[in-house]
Each structure stands twice: as structure tokens, then as C-alpha cells.
Legacy VTK file of the C-alpha trace (Angstrom):
# vtk DataFile Version 3.0
C-alpha trace
ASCII
DATASET POLYDATA
POINTS 672 float
-45.584 72.098 -41.560
-47.809 71.826 -38.552
-50.830 73.519 -40.427
-50.377 70.668 -43.071
-50.283 67.953 -40.575
-53.574 69.177 -39.402
-55.307 68.825 -42.809
-54.066 65.182 -42.910
-56.320 62.261 -41.486
-55.560 61.546 -37.914
-53.714 58.180 -38.736
-51.633 59.727 -41.482
-50.849 62.625 -39.442
-49.535 60.285 -36.738
-47.475 58.304 -39.016
-45.978 61.429 -40.574
-45.016 62.780 -36.963
-43.376 59.751 -36.048
-41.209 59.678 -39.212
-40.462 63.314 -38.495
-39.498 62.623 -34.997
-37.239 59.544 -36.162
-35.353 61.702 -38.468
-34.481 64.031 -35.583
-33.312 60.985 -33.378
-29.837 60.188 -32.518
-28.568 57.277 -34.806
-25.937 56.337 -32.161
-27.277 55.086 -28.679
-25.509 54.033 -25.468
-26.649 51.984 -22.674
-25.401 50.304 -19.686
-25.719 46.455 -19.542
-24.683 43.687 -16.993
-21.219 42.520 -16.722
-22.117 39.073 -17.942
-23.767 40.671 -20.725
-20.747 42.801 -21.461
-18.452 39.783 -21.065
-20.602 37.701 -23.456
-20.590 40.367 -25.928
-17.019 40.793 -25.957
-15.945 36.945 -26.031
-18.609 35.689 -28.504
-17.303 33.680 -31.355
-18.390 30.886 -33.820
-17.103 28.507 -31.092
-19.827 29.264 -28.885
-22.783 29.859 -31.142
-24.068 31.099 -34.487
-22.927 34.653 -33.694
-19.296 35.834 -35.103
-17.003 37.629 -33.131
-16.822 41.541 -33.504
-13.585 41.348 -35.527
-15.068 38.955 -38.142
-18.258 41.013 -38.422
-16.115 44.283 -38.824
-14.043 42.444 -41.641
-17.268 41.414 -43.488
-18.678 44.825 -43.008
-15.776 46.594 -44.365
-15.315 44.273 -47.299
-18.868 44.792 -48.244
-19.414 40.932 -47.814
-21.846 41.070 -44.708
-25.098 40.441 -46.668
-23.324 37.937 -49.081
-22.482 35.818 -45.836
-26.291 35.775 -44.815
-27.037 34.282 -48.344
-23.994 32.836 -50.032
-21.410 31.823 -47.065
-19.241 29.707 -49.248
-18.867 32.286 -51.763
-18.118 34.853 -49.133
-15.197 32.796 -47.789
-13.612 32.219 -51.414
-14.049 36.142 -52.071
-12.478 37.014 -48.623
-9.691 34.602 -49.515
-9.063 35.957 -52.871
-9.108 39.579 -51.339
-6.402 38.556 -48.791
-4.236 37.114 -51.224
-4.287 40.476 -53.224
-3.166 42.109 -49.902
-6.581 43.838 -49.822
-7.075 43.978 -45.820
-10.002 45.487 -44.314
-7.588 46.145 -41.366
-4.653 43.797 -41.064
-3.485 40.318 -42.278
-3.872 38.670 -38.925
-7.344 39.994 -38.364
-8.374 38.701 -41.857
-6.784 35.326 -41.308
-8.842 35.103 -38.059
-11.731 35.939 -40.034
-11.195 33.112 -42.614
-10.843 30.650 -39.678
-13.786 31.718 -37.872
-15.995 31.778 -41.041
-14.595 28.298 -42.311
-15.179 26.890 -38.812
-18.769 28.155 -38.681
-19.501 26.722 -42.189
-17.954 23.339 -41.193
-20.179 23.060 -38.385
-23.282 23.624 -40.694
-21.957 21.142 -43.288
-20.083 18.844 -41.325
-17.518 18.886 -44.061
-14.254 17.465 -42.701
-12.201 19.503 -45.362
-13.789 22.671 -44.377
-12.915 21.682 -40.568
-9.226 21.210 -41.783
-9.254 24.573 -43.630
-10.384 26.339 -40.558
-7.525 24.769 -38.527
-4.954 25.835 -41.129
-6.184 29.337 -41.122
-6.367 29.651 -37.305
-2.637 28.074 -37.251
-1.696 31.011 -39.934
-3.335 33.612 -37.756
-1.391 32.097 -34.692
2.173 31.886 -36.626
3.666 30.095 -33.866
7.111 29.592 -35.579
7.475 33.457 -36.256
9.249 36.042 -34.379
7.086 37.433 -31.411
6.532 40.700 -33.420
4.872 38.649 -36.260
2.516 36.889 -33.702
-0.487 37.895 -32.194
-0.453 39.736 -28.733
-0.932 37.331 -25.663
-3.617 39.650 -24.509
-5.678 39.419 -27.738
-8.646 37.040 -26.884
-8.731 35.712 -30.405
-5.315 34.049 -29.455
-7.105 31.314 -27.368
-9.972 31.347 -29.895
-7.559 30.550 -32.577
-6.009 27.775 -30.674
-9.389 26.302 -30.130
-10.597 26.430 -33.704
-7.107 24.680 -34.610
-7.894 22.168 -31.889
-11.651 21.355 -32.684
-10.882 21.837 -36.411
-8.200 19.012 -36.237
-10.543 16.940 -33.930
-13.339 16.793 -36.500
-10.932 16.478 -39.651
-8.877 13.873 -38.388
-11.555 11.948 -36.920
-11.035 8.730 -34.729
-8.904 6.722 -34.696
-6.263 9.300 -35.837
-4.169 8.065 -38.668
-0.426 9.374 -38.540
0.411 8.206 -42.127
0.717 10.531 -45.182
-2.509 11.902 -46.620
-3.568 14.092 -49.249
-6.706 16.571 -48.746
-8.792 18.400 -51.293
-9.500 21.704 -49.687
-12.192 24.136 -50.404
-9.466 26.111 -51.993
-6.438 23.891 -53.039
-4.796 20.803 -51.878
-2.975 19.780 -48.575
-0.088 17.332 -48.436
0.212 15.846 -44.910
3.450 13.954 -44.131
3.959 11.931 -41.090
7.034 12.640 -38.899
10.140 11.080 -40.334
11.013 9.606 -36.930
8.739 6.886 -35.670
7.181 7.927 -32.437
8.149 5.903 -29.284
6.923 6.377 -25.828
9.440 5.003 -23.419
10.212 2.361 -26.055
6.521 1.662 -26.690
4.717 2.079 -30.245
1.543 3.893 -29.500
-1.890 2.537 -31.241
-5.425 3.534 -31.421
-5.068 7.496 -31.216
-8.324 8.897 -29.717
-9.191 12.562 -29.694
-10.087 13.928 -26.160
-11.259 17.428 -26.886
-14.992 16.575 -27.041
-15.028 14.150 -24.082
-16.848 15.476 -20.926
-15.597 14.022 -17.697
-17.369 13.261 -14.573
-16.741 11.282 -11.518
-13.257 12.852 -11.067
-13.223 16.302 -8.709
-10.703 18.207 -10.485
-9.931 18.505 -14.283
-6.445 19.367 -15.269
-5.477 20.551 -18.564
-2.282 21.812 -20.041
-3.586 24.863 -22.103
-1.615 25.468 -25.196
-1.458 24.730 -29.033
-2.627 21.259 -30.721
-5.159 18.555 -30.162
-5.195 16.694 -27.026
-5.317 12.987 -27.838
-4.657 9.723 -26.123
-2.996 6.436 -27.136
-2.469 2.942 -25.948
1.033 1.586 -25.605
1.604 -1.750 -27.589
3.096 -4.326 -25.210
4.679 -7.369 -26.133
3.740 -10.670 -25.051
6.463 -10.891 -22.649
5.635 -7.667 -21.229
1.964 -8.142 -20.796
2.982 -11.242 -18.488
5.247 -9.274 -16.293
5.200 -6.363 -14.123
4.477 -3.379 -16.566
2.007 -0.743 -17.351
-1.415 -1.985 -18.293
-2.258 -2.305 -21.931
-5.490 -0.284 -21.281
-3.439 2.822 -20.281
-4.266 6.117 -22.299
-1.128 8.156 -22.743
-1.727 12.004 -22.751
-0.547 13.189 -25.842
-0.559 16.333 -27.986
-1.028 16.149 -32.037
-0.084 19.049 -34.308
-0.314 19.714 -37.808
2.893 22.044 -38.624
3.338 24.213 -41.604
6.436 26.045 -42.475
5.696 29.786 -43.326
1.938 29.207 -42.516
0.656 32.736 -43.647
2.281 32.218 -46.737
1.271 28.707 -47.318
-2.266 29.039 -46.139
-3.178 31.448 -49.213
-1.305 29.217 -51.792
-3.195 26.593 -53.823
-0.855 23.728 -52.828
0.022 23.359 -48.975
2.217 21.237 -47.072
2.210 20.172 -43.372
3.802 17.481 -41.056
2.064 15.661 -38.106
3.855 15.631 -34.734
2.958 13.902 -31.739
4.396 14.674 -28.286
3.860 12.738 -24.988
3.323 14.910 -21.773
6.091 13.346 -19.869
8.452 13.356 -22.830
8.726 16.824 -24.126
11.735 16.111 -26.288
9.895 13.377 -28.351
9.047 15.865 -31.008
12.174 18.321 -30.888
11.143 19.785 -34.294
8.221 21.396 -33.079
8.361 25.329 -32.451
9.428 26.282 -28.959
7.287 29.297 -28.975
3.963 27.632 -28.158
3.159 25.517 -25.123
1.520 22.323 -26.000
-2.213 21.437 -25.026
-2.830 18.171 -23.205
-5.914 16.846 -21.515
-4.332 14.496 -18.851
-7.330 14.152 -16.372
-9.538 13.042 -19.608
-6.794 10.525 -20.522
-6.700 8.917 -17.085
-10.527 8.996 -17.071
-10.798 7.085 -20.273
-7.969 4.553 -19.009
-10.186 3.785 -16.032
-13.388 3.516 -18.110
-11.760 0.960 -20.450
-9.736 -0.868 -17.945
-12.041 -1.092 -15.066
-14.866 -3.666 -14.788
-16.489 -2.246 -11.527
-18.017 -5.750 -10.928
-14.654 -6.857 -9.827
-14.911 -4.870 -6.637
-17.619 -7.298 -5.633
-16.176 -10.337 -7.467
-12.811 -9.459 -5.609
-14.496 -9.699 -2.298
-16.700 -12.895 -2.923
-14.305 -14.835 -5.100
-10.696 -15.260 -3.378
-9.688 -17.030 -6.655
-10.113 -13.984 -8.917
-6.329 -13.255 -9.396
-5.005 -16.938 -9.189
-5.464 -17.600 -12.806
-2.765 -14.962 -13.510
-5.117 -13.341 -16.382
-5.654 -10.320 -14.302
-2.392 -8.704 -12.918
-2.266 -7.730 -9.372
0.513 -4.927 -9.518
0.445 -2.385 -12.376
2.027 0.896 -12.955
0.586 3.925 -14.599
3.714 4.690 -16.532
6.902 2.794 -17.309
9.517 2.919 -14.589
11.934 5.715 -14.974
15.375 5.777 -13.293
15.383 7.641 -9.959
11.672 7.504 -9.656
10.727 6.386 -6.144
7.745 3.989 -6.249
4.382 4.741 -4.276
2.176 1.668 -3.983
-1.398 2.366 -3.389
-3.416 -0.621 -1.739
-7.262 -0.277 -1.729
-9.812 -1.414 0.784
-12.519 -4.010 0.983
-14.958 -4.515 -1.803
-13.016 -1.790 -3.662
-10.420 -1.371 -6.486
-7.385 0.516 -7.505
-9.996 3.023 -9.342
-10.589 4.496 -6.071
-7.266 6.357 -5.927
-8.148 8.239 -9.049
-8.562 11.672 -7.544
-5.435 11.234 -5.386
-3.346 10.108 -8.247
-5.188 12.888 -10.676
-4.065 15.646 -8.033
-0.658 14.555 -7.004
0.701 13.869 -10.639
-0.063 17.830 -11.265
2.848 18.707 -8.569
6.136 18.743 -10.815
8.269 17.725 -7.863
6.127 14.764 -7.290
5.842 13.927 -10.862
9.656 14.194 -11.370
10.642 12.015 -8.396
8.023 9.441 -7.697
5.830 6.750 -9.783
2.610 5.225 -8.768
1.924 1.573 -8.660
-1.472 0.006 -7.869
-2.044 -3.377 -6.009
-5.284 -5.315 -6.300
-6.271 -8.243 -4.636
-9.389 -10.369 -3.610
-10.567 -8.535 -0.545
-12.358 -11.537 1.007
-9.409 -13.542 1.521
-7.418 -13.619 4.765
-5.281 -10.402 5.403
-1.925 -12.137 5.637
-2.614 -14.144 2.524
-3.165 -10.942 0.509
-0.316 -9.217 2.320
1.904 -12.175 1.102
0.759 -11.534 -2.453
1.581 -7.846 -2.179
4.952 -8.776 -0.783
5.812 -11.304 -3.664
4.471 -8.795 -6.151
6.778 -6.117 -5.127
9.789 -8.453 -4.959
8.944 -9.799 -8.453
8.538 -6.137 -9.772
12.101 -4.994 -8.142
13.710 -8.167 -9.588
12.194 -7.581 -13.090
13.449 -3.856 -12.945
16.974 -4.862 -12.158
16.875 -4.323 -8.444
18.300 -1.915 -6.307
21.704 -2.176 -7.850
20.354 -1.183 -10.974
18.441 1.849 -9.525
18.586 2.771 -5.779
15.347 4.624 -5.916
13.593 1.152 -6.087
14.846 0.897 -2.394
12.578 3.816 -1.385
9.410 2.646 -1.459
6.163 4.305 0.193
3.260 2.061 0.833
-0.164 3.689 1.216
-3.181 1.452 2.377
-6.759 2.279 2.717
-9.007 0.455 5.119
-8.009 -3.348 4.784
-5.110 -2.152 2.297
-3.424 -0.376 5.495
-3.650 -3.692 7.547
-1.715 -5.182 4.404
0.968 -2.663 4.318
1.477 -2.970 8.074
2.370 -6.523 7.549
5.022 -5.312 5.369
6.309 -2.677 7.953
6.746 -4.860 11.055
9.052 -7.293 12.484
6.609 -9.799 13.816
8.800 -12.724 14.760
6.467 -15.254 16.431
4.227 -12.727 18.048
1.416 -12.728 15.472
1.421 -16.616 15.366
1.562 -17.018 19.210
-1.296 -14.742 19.374
-3.471 -17.019 17.139
-2.283 -20.416 17.420
-1.327 -22.259 20.887
1.255 -24.574 19.224
4.537 -23.513 17.520
4.630 -23.802 13.815
7.360 -26.250 13.632
5.484 -28.731 15.959
2.557 -29.140 13.646
2.490 -32.084 11.228
2.426 -30.066 8.064
3.749 -30.691 4.563
6.566 -28.200 3.406
4.339 -26.257 1.025
1.910 -25.548 3.894
4.431 -24.710 6.508
6.256 -22.458 4.130
3.120 -20.447 3.227
2.276 -20.028 7.016
5.835 -19.000 7.680
5.943 -16.396 5.038
2.330 -15.025 5.933
2.419 -15.155 9.704
6.094 -14.259 10.505
6.534 -11.171 8.496
9.549 -8.852 8.409
9.996 -5.569 6.359
11.290 -5.896 3.103
14.423 -3.718 2.821
13.077 -1.597 0.035
10.073 -0.286 2.212
10.883 2.913 3.953
7.689 4.600 4.825
3.886 3.760 5.277
0.845 5.905 5.262
-2.412 4.254 6.875
-5.572 6.006 5.747
-8.961 4.854 7.391
-7.250 1.871 8.935
-8.962 -0.310 11.580
-5.852 -0.848 13.361
-7.980 -2.414 16.224
-10.459 -3.729 14.168
-13.815 -2.613 12.764
-16.965 -2.424 14.657
-18.833 -3.055 11.383
-16.961 -6.108 10.959
-18.098 -7.482 14.132
-21.962 -7.149 13.205
-23.582 -10.508 12.409
-24.439 -9.363 8.956
-20.699 -8.852 8.201
-20.446 -12.476 9.277
-23.071 -13.703 7.019
-21.527 -11.893 4.109
-18.149 -13.386 5.080
-19.696 -16.935 4.950
-20.213 -16.333 1.002
-16.554 -15.838 0.469
-14.802 -18.656 -1.788
-11.295 -18.904 -1.023
-8.331 -20.137 -2.897
-7.410 -23.770 -2.838
-4.228 -22.934 -1.241
-5.778 -21.267 1.616
-8.526 -24.072 1.986
-5.897 -26.898 2.132
-3.634 -25.049 4.727
-6.715 -24.269 6.936
-7.516 -28.093 6.998
-3.788 -29.138 7.504
-3.510 -26.777 10.443
-6.866 -28.274 11.979
-6.061 -31.710 11.506
-2.591 -31.649 12.545
-3.588 -31.449 16.560
-6.696 -32.434 18.293
-6.365 -29.305 20.507
-6.372 -26.978 17.522
-9.132 -29.098 15.994
-11.189 -27.934 18.772
-10.586 -24.391 17.997
-13.231 -22.380 15.615
-11.276 -22.400 12.613
-14.095 -22.457 10.061
-12.998 -21.259 6.874
-15.054 -18.016 7.104
-13.443 -17.193 10.480
-9.943 -16.784 8.569
-11.345 -14.502 6.082
-10.939 -10.629 6.063
-14.494 -9.963 7.362
-13.767 -11.726 10.679
-10.077 -10.996 10.441
-11.122 -7.208 11.069
-13.282 -7.942 13.755
-12.395 -6.337 17.227
-12.739 -9.723 18.806
-10.470 -11.480 16.017
-7.110 -13.052 17.576
-5.456 -11.848 14.410
-6.481 -8.153 14.708
-5.654 -7.926 18.367
-2.107 -9.854 18.011
-1.375 -7.366 15.024
-2.270 -4.315 16.821
0.248 -4.992 19.743
3.345 -5.291 17.149
4.714 -1.795 16.362
5.902 -0.452 12.936
9.736 -1.231 12.564
11.712 1.727 13.763
13.521 1.888 10.423
10.364 2.560 8.697
8.650 6.062 8.746
4.856 5.922 9.529
2.009 8.164 9.182
-1.751 8.049 9.826
-4.715 9.552 8.322
-7.898 9.371 10.383
-11.276 10.686 9.181
-14.149 11.217 11.583
-17.647 12.360 10.950
-18.062 14.796 13.692
-16.585 17.432 15.554
-16.678 16.264 19.039
-14.147 14.672 21.368
-12.149 12.187 19.186
-12.365 9.245 21.356
-16.298 9.333 20.569
-15.837 9.645 16.873
-15.930 7.473 13.873
-15.851 7.583 10.036
-18.935 5.318 9.636
-16.811 2.189 9.554
-13.824 2.570 11.676
-13.974 4.352 15.183
-11.185 6.881 15.918
-9.865 4.624 18.708
-9.323 1.751 16.261
-7.596 3.803 13.723
-5.167 5.532 16.324
-1.751 4.087 17.061
0.876 5.796 19.101
4.230 4.833 17.187
3.818 6.850 14.041
5.628 9.980 12.933
2.459 11.846 12.216
-1.276 11.548 12.944
-3.659 13.766 10.846
-7.414 13.862 11.618
-9.660 14.756 8.922
-12.898 16.150 10.385
-16.268 15.934 8.600
-15.073 13.058 6.287
-16.378 9.638 5.813
-14.429 6.235 5.633
-13.645 6.774 2.043
-11.242 10.102 2.367
-9.025 9.270 -0.435
-10.644 12.027 -2.544
-10.566 14.547 0.125
-8.442 17.513 -0.406
-7.041 17.340 2.985
-6.291 13.857 2.662
-4.561 14.336 -0.470
-2.757 17.250 0.530
-1.284 15.408 3.601
-0.088 12.702 1.327
1.501 15.174 -0.893
3.208 16.834 2.427
4.471 13.438 3.362
5.844 12.603 -0.183
7.651 16.090 -0.393
8.888 15.815 3.100
10.684 12.348 2.336
12.390 14.157 -0.557
13.603 16.961 1.482
15.470 14.668 4.025
18.738 13.104 3.661
22.338 13.969 2.775
21.400 15.667 -0.717
17.839 16.625 -0.875
16.688 18.346 -4.048
15.524 21.897 -3.729
11.852 22.229 -2.857
9.843 23.916 -5.479
7.310 24.758 -2.779
7.110 24.747 1.161
4.412 22.439 2.262
3.966 22.408 6.110
1.894 21.011 8.643
0.654 24.564 9.076
-0.614 24.659 5.751
-2.532 21.429 6.296
-3.937 22.882 9.365
-5.190 25.783 7.336
-7.102 23.602 4.873
-8.898 22.097 8.055
-6.647 19.256 9.109
-5.835 18.503 12.917
-2.753 16.765 14.139
-2.403 14.508 17.124
0.656 14.023 19.054
2.020 10.642 18.986
5.022 8.842 20.718
7.372 9.544 17.749
6.655 13.136 17.294
7.047 16.317 19.071
3.951 18.124 20.108
2.067 19.248 17.100
2.013 23.059 15.989
-0.602 24.904 17.956
-4.018 24.950 16.389
-4.729 28.592 16.893
-1.478 29.580 15.494
-1.678 31.298 12.013
-0.345 29.281 9.151
2.701 30.396 7.266
2.084 31.218 3.746
3.283 29.071 0.781
5.774 30.689 -1.257
8.237 29.289 -3.687
11.894 28.833 -2.286
14.156 31.553 -3.671
16.868 30.328 -6.037
19.811 28.900 -4.099
18.215 29.127 -0.688
18.777 26.118 1.646
15.670 25.159 3.477
15.243 23.583 7.175
13.106 20.753 7.928
9.449 21.333 7.955
7.731 21.881 11.053
LINES 1 673
672 0 1 2 3 4 5 6 7 8 9 10 11 12 13 14 15 16 17 18 19 20 21 22 23 24 25 26 27 28 29 30 31 32 33 34 35 36 37 38 39 40 41 42 43 44 45 46 47 48 49 50 51 52 53 54 55 56 57 58 59 60 61 62 63 64 65 66 67 68 69 70 71 72 73 74 75 76 77 78 79 80 81 82 83 84 85 86 87 88 89 90 91 92 93 94 95 96 97 98 99 100 101 102 103 104 105 106 107 108 109 110 111 112 113 114 115 116 117 118 119 120 121 122 123 124 125 126 127 128 129 130 131 132 133 134 135 136 137 138 139 140 141 142 143 144 145 146 147 148 149 150 151 152 153 154 155 156 157 158 159 160 161 162 163 164 165 166 167 168 169 170 171 172 173 174 175 176 177 178 179 180 181 182 183 184 185 186 187 188 189 190 191 192 193 194 195 196 197 198 199 200 201 202 203 204 205 206 207 208 209 210 211 212 213 214 215 216 217 218 219 220 221 222 223 224 225 226 227 228 229 230 231 232 233 234 235 236 237 238 239 240 241 242 243 244 245 246 247 248 249 250 251 252 253 254 255 256 257 258 259 260 261 262 263 264 265 266 267 268 269 270 271 272 273 274 275 276 277 278 279 280 281 282 283 284 285 286 287 288 289 290 291 292 293 294 295 296 297 298 299 300 301 302 303 304 305 306 307 308 309 310 311 312 313 314 315 316 317 318 319 320 321 322 323 324 325 326 327 328 329 330 331 332 333 334 335 336 337 338 339 340 341 342 343 344 345 346 347 348 349 350 351 352 353 354 355 356 357 358 359 360 361 362 363 364 365 366 367 368 369 370 371 372 373 374 375 376 377 378 379 380 381 382 383 384 385 386 387 388 389 390 391 392 393 394 395 396 397 398 399 400 401 402 403 404 405 406 407 408 409 410 411 412 413 414 415 416 417 418 419 420 421 422 423 424 425 426 427 428 429 430 431 432 433 434 435 436 437 438 439 440 441 442 443 444 445 446 447 448 449 450 451 452 453 454 455 456 457 458 459 460 461 462 463 464 465 466 467 468 469 470 471 472 473 474 475 476 477 478 479 480 481 482 483 484 485 486 487 488 489 490 491 492 493 494 495 496 497 498 499 500 501 502 503 504 505 506 507 508 509 510 511 512 513 514 515 516 517 518 519 520 521 522 523 524 525 526 527 528 529 530 531 532 533 534 535 536 537 538 539 540 541 542 543 544 545 546 547 548 549 550 551 552 553 554 555 556 557 558 559 560 561 562 563 564 565 566 567 568 569 570 571 572 573 574 575 576 577 578 579 580 581 582 583 584 585 586 587 588 589 590 591 592 593 594 595 596 597 598 599 600 601 602 603 604 605 606 607 608 609 610 611 612 613 614 615 616 617 618 619 620 621 622 623 624 625 626 627 628 629 630 631 632 633 634 635 636 637 638 639 640 641 642 643 644 645 646 647 648 649 650 651 652 653 654 655 656 657 658 659 660 661 662 663 664 665 666 667 668 669 670 671
């Protein structure tokens, strides 16, 4: 052989030698790859690109369909379906059904054919076989289980489109027909019909720190509650609220049906907070929701961000009644305690999004609390806005039947940020005449005022705690005023505020009622919130001297930017000295956090601790699902400061106790 090669021309000899060596090489090779490459290879599917999963590739290869797929994909799917109908399996039925689902999904992405997307969803559902006994369902360790759930989800998303129609439908599929029935029971969410069902699976959310999803089976969607005219004019959920829902297309005996020429399925809708709303769904599979996406869409559709500044400059913004001041994010449920969130200056209720998003993921909080959001024109006088809050809460409790109908309505927690903290303090003090005397030198009854003006001043400046308020949480609150509010620029901006007619008329009436008062500087801008938060303001100085009523628990959360001595720290708007107050049950300092600390994980964890602690006190506390103590908050980076209402805090250097679920039946003592 070597002699023959020598007789050939050099180029021909080289080629012949290469062929000879190739024939001698091993047909199987092994090489080591990176972990990322190894994972990508194992997890690949049509969901993430053009490559098929190894299972589907193997099915096509063993059925001698791989080359046909490259040239005639539709014929390949039809052929594989026929083989599966004839029980000619390359490996086993469930693998072949997964291959049909993946191939149909890949083809649908190429053609954008809704019927092909529907076929992919049905094949995926048949592979999952959720109504079957465990032995007839894929293993939870099989990566195709999650992939099939996603093919089912995205297949329904593209097939059903937007908005989603729940009425009966008939589909012409690539192979056969599908009759879709609507559920026999009309869907009701807390007594409200849902409209404008929108898919959530393809939404990318930004501006929210944490994305929460319940992984499971089905298409995550969101719907709008349909409110009656009477409901829209009273305290209720907003008509822009998007309810997180799960949509499923359910088939009986799916592995038999999906291979038949005629198929039947039923659409089912289930709300995240009402798992029994679709009782005919199989119990074997958890339901998929995208609750953060639903909350983000609600904010995006309901929030006009310009109102943050309109609400500061135009004190009349809420006076027409077209914009509700107090809304709930879900209908009131018996036994749920209200938590009222009050935003700060030039801000809005949307600034609580991260806190609400995180707190609602705690099962114990979700089962015992509900969140109400209060909005107000933040340039108005602080006592006036606090009076609006008081009346809004009174009206809401009355419309919900009062404490007699539900004692939980008498267990309110008020949480206020910045100026919002001053509003809630005015609902937590028994001021008597201290606030008035600190501002006006004459008794109210001695002034020559008409009855409406006198009543307004009496209600706003002689506050007493409503009996329903049981606790308050101050966040970044200028208890002794904000140094920013004392700047001349802040006063200039304050002069631009337009007050409600009521405020203007009362101010004029007070000034004209007595010559001595007339000589005081009572220009309208000086009664607004900006000057009211100045450390020189007689209002803020008087309010700071009045303690929170003894029957109300109080907590402070104070952010500071630096790590030095607290007396020298501030959050960029409020100094620590101003935010600190002695007569609270706890004071948490959040280091390296600015004024807008509502989204800080330490702040949110402390609010969660306070709410859970409130549940675990009293004669019959519910069993805690999880211990959450001050030590845990300190582990996150929080620092507790002793106050006159509390014992000395836990030593900062003491190691934190781990967070463990409470064993069933074990009684737990109070948190340290």
C-alpha cells in the first residue's frame, strides 16, 4: 500500500492518506465542556431557540423522520401523529406526545398560525396528563415537565389572543377539530364579573424589585372587575385593578382525545385568592399565576404619574370626587384587618408597590390583612389632609357595615411615609386644645366664625384617635420638621400651591375675626404643607409635643444615609433627630438608605414583623407560620434604638436566631 502511494502524485497521495487515516479514526469522541455549555445542552428545546430537545431529536431519528423535518416540517408532524395513533412508538407514548408538542410549537412560531399554537398546547396537556393517576404522569424530575407546562402556557397565550374570549368556540386544527366549551358556572370574583381578560405570559416587568409567580399549570391572565355605578361612587376596589387569574383548557382523557379527529375541552378560570372558584379543575396540578405582572399592569393603567405633582400644586384635585381618595386593592373579606398606606409629599399610592408586592407573598399576612391606599393633595395644610383621611376611613367602615358586622375593621394599622406619617399621627393623638393653643393665641370659641368654619377647625385641630385605629407605623417622618422645608426655595414652591376654596375661606375668616390674629403672618402659603413641615412652623412644633395615645401601639422606621453617630445623620430630607420620637414601641434605623425607604428590604421586613407581631398578641392568637423577630431584622442590617415604651434592644453583637417554621401545635411566646 505504501509503495502504491509513492507512485501517486503528491496531492493525490496526501488525499488518499487522509482517507485512510479517517477510516481508522474512532467514530465516537468525548470532550469536556463548561458547566454552562453542559446545562444549555441538557435544557435546550424549541422554547429557547431553533434547536429541538434531545428527546424530540431522538424520536425523529428513530422514526426516520429527521431529514423529512428539515425539508417538510408539516408532513413530519402529520406522519409522527399517524405513527402515534398506530401505537408505533420510538420509545414511549409520553415522549412521542412531547415531541408532537415541541414540533407543533416550533412550527407555530415559524408560521404564526393560531391553530398550530392550539395544537401544541393540546399535545403538551396530553403529555402532562394532569387528571391521571401519578403512575401515568411524567416524573417531577423530568425537565420536560416544566417545558411542557410552558408550551401549554405560551400555546394558549398565542392561540387565544387578547382580549381572551370565554365563550364557546370551534377550532379547525391541523389534524381534526376542537370544540371549546365555556364553564357552565359563570365566573364571579367576590361577586364581580370580570371583563377584558388579558394574557400576562409575554410581559416584561421593570420598576418592581421582586417578581413573584406561582409556578404551575395554565395561562396566567388578568381581568378587570366590573363595578356597578353605586360601587364606583363609594369605597371599593378601583375599576383599574387587574385580578391575577389562571386560565386552563381542560380535556378529559387527554392522551386518547388528542389523537382523535374530534376533540372537546372546557375553559376554566380561577382567581389567585379564590382557589375554589373552579372546583372542577384537577387537584393534581398547581395553578400558575403571575401576580406581580398583574399588579404592575394595574399601576400602569390606573396611575397618571403627573398627579404626583398635580396633587402637590393643586389642592382641589380630589374635591370634585372624580378621583377616589381611599381605595382597596381587593374587596373587603370578613376577618381581614385593614392596613392603610399614606404616601408623602409630591408622591402617590404607587410608591407602595414594592412593599405591597412583598407583603402579599406572606401567606399569614395575606390571610389576615388587606391593604387600603389613601391619596391626597400633598400641598394642602396637613390637618386638612388628615381630616380627609379620617372621614374617608369613617365612611369606609360605615359602608362595610361597621365593627359590629366585622370586628376586624376595628383593628386598623396606619402606615405613613414622610408627610403621610404626620397625617396618621393626627389620627393617633388626643390633642385636646394643645395643637390649637400652640398655633393661635385666642380660644376657638372666642372667634367670630360661622358654623361651617368653626366645625372644620374643631375637627382638624382638636383631633382624637378613632376607636378603630390600633397601631401606627411612621416611616421617614419629620416629627420635628424637615430642614428641606425650611429652605427659601421650598417656600417659593409652597407659594405656587392652589388651596381648596374651603381652606382659603376658613383662613380669611380666622384672620378677619380678630385684629391681633390679623397681625400674625397668616398668608395662605404659610398654612400649606411645605411651611407646615418647616422646623420653625408653630404647627410642627406643637404637634411634636403631643404623644401618641397610650392605647395605640406606635413604631418608627428611620432611614439614614451614613454610618456615623445617629445625631449627625439624615436621609437627605429629614434628619434623624427630627424623625426620632421617644414614645414609640420600637424604633428601627435603616442605615445607608435614603428618604424613599419604602422599597428597602429592611424596611419591608420590619413592617412585616410588626404586622405579624400584632397577630400573635391577644387572647387567641393564630399559630404563626414563621418566627420573625428583631434579631432577624438585625441580621438583615437593621439597628434598633431604645425608646421609652420598650425594654433595651437586643445586643447588636448577639447572633440572630434562625427562622424556622413553628412545629404543629407548639405554643410560641412573644417575640423578643
